[in-house]
C-alpha positions in Angstrom: 105.8 171.3 6.2 106.0 170.0 2.7 104.8 166.5 3.7 101.2 165.8 2.8 100.0 162.8 4.9 100.3 161.9 8.5 102.1 158.7 7.5 104.7 160.7 5.6 105.3 162.9 8.6 105.5 159.9 10.9 108.0 158.1 8.6 110.1 161.3 8.4 110.2 161.7 12.2 110.9 158.1 12.8 113.9 158.2 10.4 115.1 161.6 11.8 115.0 160.7 15.5 115.6 157.0 15.6 119.1 157.4 14.2 120.8 155.0 11.8 121.9 151.5 12.6 125.4 152.5 13.7 124.1 155.0 16.3 121.6 152.4 17.7 124.4 149.9 17.8 126.6 152.2 19.8 123.7 153.2 22.1 123.0 149.5 22.8 126.7 148.8 23.5 126.8 151.6 26.0 123.6 150.4 27.8 124.9 146.8 27.9 128.2 148.1 29.3 126.3 150.0 32.0 124.4 146.8 32.8 127.5 144.8 33.1 129.3 147.3 35.3 126.4 148.0 37.6 126.7 146.6 41.1 124.4 146.7 44.1 125.4 149.2 46.7 125.1 148.3 50.4 122.6 151.1 51.0 120.3 150.0 48.1 117.3 147.8 48.5 116.5 144.9 46.2 113.6 146.9 44.7 115.9 149.9 43.9 118.6 147.7 42.5 116.2 145.6 40.3 114.5 148.8 39.1 117.8 150.2 38.0 118.7 147.0 36.2 115.3 146.7 34.5 115.5 150.3 33.4 118.8 149.6 31.6 117.4 146.4 30.1 114.3 148.1 28.9 116.5 150.8 27.1 118.4 148.0 25.4 115.3 146.2 24.4 113.9 149.4 22.9 116.9 149.5 20.7 115.9 146.1 19.3 118.4 143.9 21.1 117.2 140.6 22.6 118.0 140.6 26.3 116.8 137.6 28.3 115.4 137.5 31.8 117.8 134.7 32.5 120.7 137.1 32.0 119.2 139.5 34.6 118.7 136.6 37.1 122.4 135.6 36.7 123.4 139.3 37.2 121.4 139.6 40.4 122.7 136.2 41.7 126.3 137.3 41.2 126.1 141.0 42.3 124.0 141.1 45.5 125.9 141.7 48.7 126.8 139.1 51.3 123.8 139.9 53.5 121.7 138.0 51.0 123.9 134.9 51.1 121.4 132.9 53.2 118.6 133.5 50.8 120.7 132.7 47.8 121.8 129.4 49.4 118.2 128.5 50.1 117.2 129.4 46.5 120.1 127.4 45.1 119.2 124.3 47.2 115.4 124.4 46.6 115.1 125.6 43.0 116.7 124.9 39.6 118.6 128.1 38.9 118.2 127.6 35.2 114.4 127.8 35.6 113.9 130.4 38.3 112.1 133.4 37.0 113.1 137.0 37.6 110.0 137.7 39.7 110.6 134.6 41.9 114.2 135.7 42.6 113.3 139.3 43.4 110.4 138.3 45.6 112.5 135.8 47.6 115.2 138.4 48.1 112.7 141.1 49.0 111.0 138.8 51.5 114.4 138.3 53.3 115.0 142.0 53.2 111.6 142.6 54.9 112.3 140.0 57.6 115.6 141.7 58.4 113.8 145.1 58.8 
């Protein structure tokens, strides 16, 4: 209540609720750990799985950590179940995996999922 301007109030709230560097560091480590340990369940769809991963990644990015889409693509390629093996093989044979975008990968896997249904 003693602060005079809106900027002073904003700066105070930002400092109070953002936490110090150590707290943000621990939060980012926890989120990265959650990302690394997350696996796709057999009952999940590609959309559900990618939404969960992107939710975690967005939390990490909000904490100021650089998190590339390439890392998310690699995670999806490694952790999807065997039922996507045909699509992954096709993608590996037709595209350069170092240049494939996250959107392309998700769309390709989602298309196979829709064909199976």
